[in-house]
C-alpha positions in Angstrom: -25.6 -24.2 -33.3 -26.7 -25.3 -36.8 -25.3 -28.6 -38.0 -22.0 -28.2 -39.7 -21.6 -24.6 -38.5 -18.0 -23.6 -37.6 -17.2 -23.1 -34.0 -15.6 -19.8 -32.9 -13.2 -20.6 -30.0 -12.5 -16.9 -29.4 -16.2 -16.1 -29.1 -16.7 -19.1 -26.8 -13.7 -17.9 -24.7 -15.1 -14.4 -24.4 -18.4 -15.8 -23.2 -16.7 -18.0 -20.7 -14.6 -15.1 -19.4 -17.6 -12.9 -19.1 -19.4 -15.5 -17.1 -16.4 -16.0 -14.8 -16.1 -12.2 -14.4 -19.8 -11.9 -13.4 -19.5 -14.7 -11.0 -16.4 -13.0 -9.4 -18.4 -9.8 -9.0 -21.3 -11.7 -7.5 -18.9 -13.2 -5.0 -17.5 -9.8 -4.2 -21.0 -8.4 -3.6 -21.8 -11.4 -1.4 -18.6 -10.8 0.6 -19.6 -7.2 1.3 -23.2 -8.2 2.2 -21.9 -10.9 4.5 -19.8 -8.2 6.4 -22.9 -6.1 6.8 -22.5 -3.6 4.0 -25.7 -2.6 2.1 -25.4 -1.9 -1.6 -26.1 1.7 -2.9 -25.9 3.2 -6.3 -25.6 7.0 -6.3 -26.4 8.9 -9.6 -23.8 8.9 -12.3 -24.3 12.6 -13.0 -23.0 14.6 -10.0 -22.7 18.3 -9.1 -19.2 19.3 -10.0 -18.5 21.6 -7.0 -17.7 19.0 -4.3 -15.1 17.3 -6.5 -13.5 20.7 -7.4 -13.4 21.7 -3.8 -12.2 18.4 -2.2 -10.9 15.9 -4.7 -7.5 17.4 -5.5 -5.8 18.4 -8.8 -5.4 14.9 -10.1 -9.1 14.2 -10.2 -10.0 17.7 -11.2 -8.1 17.6 -14.5 -9.4 14.2 -15.3 -13.2 14.8 -14.9 -15.8 14.9 -17.6 -17.7 18.1 -17.0 -20.9 19.3 -18.6 -23.7 21.9 -17.8 -27.4 22.0 -18.0 -29.4 24.7 -19.8 -29.4 26.9 -16.7 -25.6 26.9 -16.6 -25.2 24.6 -13.6 -22.1 22.4 -13.9 -22.2 18.6 -13.5 -19.7 15.8 -14.0 -19.7 12.1 -14.6 -18.7 10.7 -11.2 -14.9 10.2 -11.1 -15.2 8.1 -7.9 -17.7 6.9 -5.4 -16.5 8.3 -2.1 -18.1 11.8 -2.4 -21.3 10.6 -4.0 -21.9 7.9 -1.4 -21.1 10.3 1.4 -23.4 13.0 0.0 -26.3 10.6 -0.3 -25.7 9.2 3.1 -25.9 12.7 4.7 -29.0 13.5 2.7 -30.6 10.4 4.2 -29.8 11.6 7.7 -26.3 10.4 8.3 -25.5 8.4 11.3 -24.1 4.8 11.6 -24.1 2.9 8.3 -22.1 0.4 6.3 -22.5 0.8 2.6 -21.0 -0.9 -0.5 -21.0 0.0 -4.2 -20.2 -1.4 -7.6 -20.5 0.5 -10.8 -18.8 2.6 -13.5 -16.7 5.7 -12.8 -15.3 8.1 -15.4 -11.8 9.6 -15.6 -9.9 10.9 -18.5 -6.6 8.9 -18.6 -4.6 9.8 -21.7 -1.4 8.4 -20.1 -2.8 5.0 -19.4 -3.9 2.0 -21.5 -6.8 1.6 -19.2 -10.3 2.7 -20.3 -11.7 6.1 -19.2 -14.9 4.4 -18.1 -14.2 1.5 -15.7 -15.8 -0.4 -12.9 -15.1 0.4 -9.3 -16.2 -1.4 -6.2 -15.8 -0.6 -2.5 -17.1 0.0 0.9 -17.7 3.0 3.3 -18.3 2.6 7.0 -19.7 5.7 8.8 -20.1 6.4 12.5 -18.0 3.7 14.0 -17.2 4.1 17.7 -13.8 2.3 17.6 -11.4 4.0 15.1 -8.6 1.4 15.6 -10.9 -1.6 15.3 -12.7 -0.1 12.2 -9.3 0.6 10.5 -8.1 -2.9 11.1 -11.4 -4.5 9.9 -11.3 -2.3 6.7 -7.8 -3.5 5.8 -8.7 -7.1 6.6 -11.8 -6.9 4.3 -9.6 -5.5 1.6 -7.2 -8.4 1.9 -10.2 -10.8 1.8 -11.6 -9.1 -1.3 -8.2 -9.4 -3.0 -8.1 -13.1 -2.2 -11.3 -13.6 -4.2 -9.2 -12.7 -7.2 -6.4 -15.1 -6.3 -4.2 -12.4 -4.7 -2.6 -14.2 -1.8 -0.2 -12.6 0.7 -0.5 -9.1 -0.7 1.8 -6.2 0.1 -0.2 -3.7 2.1 1.4 -0.2 2.5 0.1 1.8 5.4 0.6 5.5 6.3 -1.0 7.7 8.9 -1.9 11.3 8.1 -2.5 12.1 11.7 1.1 11.0 12.6 2.6 13.0 9.8 0.5 16.1 10.9 1.7 15.6 14.5 5.3 15.4 13.4 5.0 18.7 11.5 3.2 20.4 14.5 5.9 19.2 16.9 8.6 20.9 14.8 6.8 24.3 15.5 7.2 25.6 11.9 6.0 28.9 10.6 2.5 28.6 9.2 3.7 29.1 5.6 6.1 26.2 5.8 3.6 24.1 7.6 1.1 24.6 4.8 3.6 24.1 2.0 5.0 20.9 3.5 1.5 19.6 4.2 0.6 20.1 0.6 3.7 17.9 -0.3 2.1 14.9 1.5 1.5 12.1 -0.9 3.0 13.7 -4.0 5.5 11.9 -6.2 8.2 14.5 -5.6 9.9 13.6 -2.3 11.0 16.2 0.2 14.6 16.0 -0.9 13.7 17.0 -4.4 11.3 19.6 -3.1 13.9 21.3 -0.9 16.4 21.3 -3.8 13.8 23.0 -6.0 13.0 25.5 -3.3 16.7 26.3 -2.8 17.2 26.9 -6.5 14.1 29.1 -6.9 15.1 32.7 -7.8 11.7 34.1 -7.2 10.7 36.8 -4.7 14.3 37.9 -4.0 14.1 40.6 -1.3 17.8 41.6 -1.4 16.9 44.9 -3.2 14.4 45.7 -0.4 16.5 45.7 2.9 13.6 47.1 5.0 11.2 44.4 3.8 13.9 41.7 4.3 14.5 43.0 7.9 10.8 42.6 8.7 10.8 39.1 7.3 13.9 38.0 9.2 12.5 39.5 12.4 9.5 37.2 12.0 7.1 40.0 11.2 5.5 38.6 8.1 2.2 40.3 8.7 4.0 43.7 8.9 5.8 42.9 5.7 2.6 42.0 4.0 1.0 45.3 4.9 4.0 47.2 3.5 3.8 45.4 0.2 0.0 45.9 0.2 0.3 49.6 0.7 2.9 49.9 -2.1 0.7 48.0 -4.5 -2.3 50.1 -3.5 -0.4 53.4 -4.0 0.8 52.2 -7.4 -2.8 51.6 -8.5 -2.2 47.9 -9.1 -5.3 46.3 -10.6 -6.5 42.8 -9.6 -4.5 40.0 -11.3 -6.3 36.8 -11.9 -8.9 37.8 -9.4 -6.4 38.6 -6.7 -6.2 42.1 -5.3 -3.3 43.9 -3.7 -3.8 42.1 -0.4 -3.6 38.7 -1.9 -0.7 39.6 -4.2 1.2 41.1 -1.2 0.6 38.0 0.9 1.8 35.7 -1.9 4.9 37.8 -2.5 5.9 37.7 1.2 5.2 33.9 1.4 7.4 33.2 -1.6 10.1 35.4 0.0 10.0 33.5 3.2 10.1 30.1 1.4 13.0 31.2 -0.8 14.9 32.4 2.2 14.1 29.3 4.2 12.9 31.4 7.1 11.9 29.3 10.0 13.1 26.0 8.5 16.5 25.2 10.0 18.9 22.7 8.6 18.2 20.5 11.7 14.5 20.6 11.0 15.0 19.8 7.4 17.1 16.8 8.4 14.4 15.5 10.8 11.7 15.8 8.1 13.9 13.8 5.6 14.6 11.2 8.3 10.9 10.8 9.1 9.9 10.6 5.4 12.6 7.9 4.8 11.2 5.5 7.4 9.7 2.5 5.5 9.7 -0.8 7.3 7.6 -3.7 8.6 4.8 -2.2 10.7 6.2 -2.6 14.2 9.8 -1.8 13.2 8.7 1.4 11.5 6.8 2.7 14.5 9.7 1.9 16.8 12.0 3.9 14.5 9.6 6.9 14.5 9.5 6.7 18.3 13.3 6.7 18.5 13.6 9.6 16.1 11.0 11.6 18.1 12.7 11.0 21.4 16.2 11.9 20.0 14.7 15.2 18.7 12.7 16.0 21.8 9.4 15.7 20.0 6.2 14.5 21.7 4.4 12.1 19.4 2.9 10.0 22.3 -0.8 10.2 21.3 -0.5 9.4 17.5 2.1 6.7 18.1 -0.2 5.0 20.7 -3.0 5.0 18.1 -0.7 3.5 15.5 0.5 0.8 17.8 -3.0 0.0 18.9 -4.0 -0.4 15.2 -1.0 -2.7 14.6 -2.2 -5.0 17.4 -5.7 -4.9 16.0 -4.4 -5.9 12.6 -2.6 -8.9 14.2 -5.9 -10.0 15.6 -7.8 -9.4 12.4 -7.8 -12.0 9.6 -5.1 -10.6 7.3 -3.5 -13.9 6.5 0.1 -13.6 5.5 -0.2 -10.1 4.2 3.1 -8.2 4.2 2.1 -5.0 6.0 4.6 -2.2 5.8 4.4 1.3 7.3 5.6 4.1 5.2 6.0 7.5 6.8 6.2 9.3 3.5 2.9 7.7 2.2 -0.2 10.0 2.3 -2.8 11.2 -0.1 -2.9 14.8 -1.4 -6.4 15.3 -0.2 -7.2 17.5 2.8 -10.0 15.4 4.1 -8.0 12.3 5.1 -7.4 12.3 8.9 -5.7 9.1 9.8 -5.1 5.7 8.2 -4.2 5.6 4.5 -3.4 2.3 2.7 -2.8 0.7 -0.6 -2.8 -3.0 -1.5 -0.6 -4.5 -4.2 0.1 -7.9 -5.6 3.1 -9.5 -3.9 4.9 -10.1 -7.2 4.3 -6.6 -8.4 4.9 -4.1 -5.5 5.7 -1.3 -7.9 2.7 -1.9 -10.1 -0.7 -0.3 -10.0 -2.5 -0.6 -6.8 -5.4 -3.0 -6.6 -7.2 -1.5 -3.6 -6.7 1.9 -1.9 -8.5 3.5 1.0 -8.2 5.1 4.4 -9.9 7.3 7.0 -11.5 10.5 5.9 -13.5 11.8 8.9 -13.0 15.5 7.8 -15.0 15.0 4.6 -18.3 14.5 6.3 -18.4 17.9 7.9 -17.0 19.5 4.7 -20.1 18.0 3.0 -22.4 19.4 5.5 -22.7 16.9 8.4 -24.0 18.9 11.4 -21.8 16.9 13.8 -18.5 15.0 13.5 -19.0 11.7 11.7 -16.2 9.1 11.3 -15.7 7.5 7.9 -13.4 4.8 6.6 -13.4 2.7 3.5 -11.7 1.6 0.4 -12.1 1.4 -3.4 -11.2 -1.6 -5.5 -10.1 -1.5 -9.2 -12.2 -4.2 -10.7 -10.4 -4.4 -14.0 -7.1 -5.0 -12.3 -8.3 -7.7 -9.9 -10.7 -9.4 -12.4 -9.2 -8.6 -15.8 -11.0 -9.5 -19.0 -8.6 -11.9 -20.8 -10.4 -12.5 -24.0 
């Protein structure tokens, strides 16, 4: 600095903050490396199709999409999970532990956060012990948060497999099973969902007694064929790419949903009771077991897995993390198969999550793995854990 030049405290603070941030990121990378995760950096420009097919509506409507001169569509990567998985499969798949740190891009008009932001995380493929790998993944997330000074975090756990088993045990019609499954992880709870369905005036079949009789007799396929024939005879043209067959099926499904066919009040009540279970890990699982036994539902296998994971977490190094099990917690993505979790600061449990992850075994075969391949990991929001203060 030239003699007599004025100092700029703000500029010096920015430099100091940047140095501290870079040191934090180096510590994070070192932590991942120490746990056996090798760094990877998939291309920023990604084919759009896998995200459109597998990432859910939230990511779809937030992507930055472009096309090349031949018309092929690409996007700026909105997250790392799919790009890392695709590259791993291209390299031959198999057992691997990979980490990443780099920018992702999501349009976020409802947030003060930038649309381009850093994301870090890990993905573990091909592990032989699901329970142990799940516990180690959560323990690593807790350790990563500790680097940012987040002590004794709140860790919210759910299990997609347990929720699926509960739905299966209720022996619901396929249409209700699909609709309720799509509700998993959405902001609207089941109580609000049922109220909305009860109030829906759509697909009223009261003017069509023969069709209604088929539906109430449980002959949805016969009802679909009747509607399909009527539409075909009327010369109905495809609507939005859907022909008479698809239109008929959609009409019958809406009629079944509106009438509540196959979903008794007793089953509704069980679903609401299951969703409402949120408690410390062991207590929550005990409450699920009590509910299942009282209703005559067999959840032995998924509950045994959840209890085994709880014991593995006790053995793992999770410090004083407040681990709570939430039966209504899931992610609206079809490829999650078991564990899902979020990590929050203990003094801001309702705030934005700092780390989120889970088990997504189904994604690997969807992306072309010739054989089943286990996958579990998490993503870390760098700007939330290591904010720029200047």
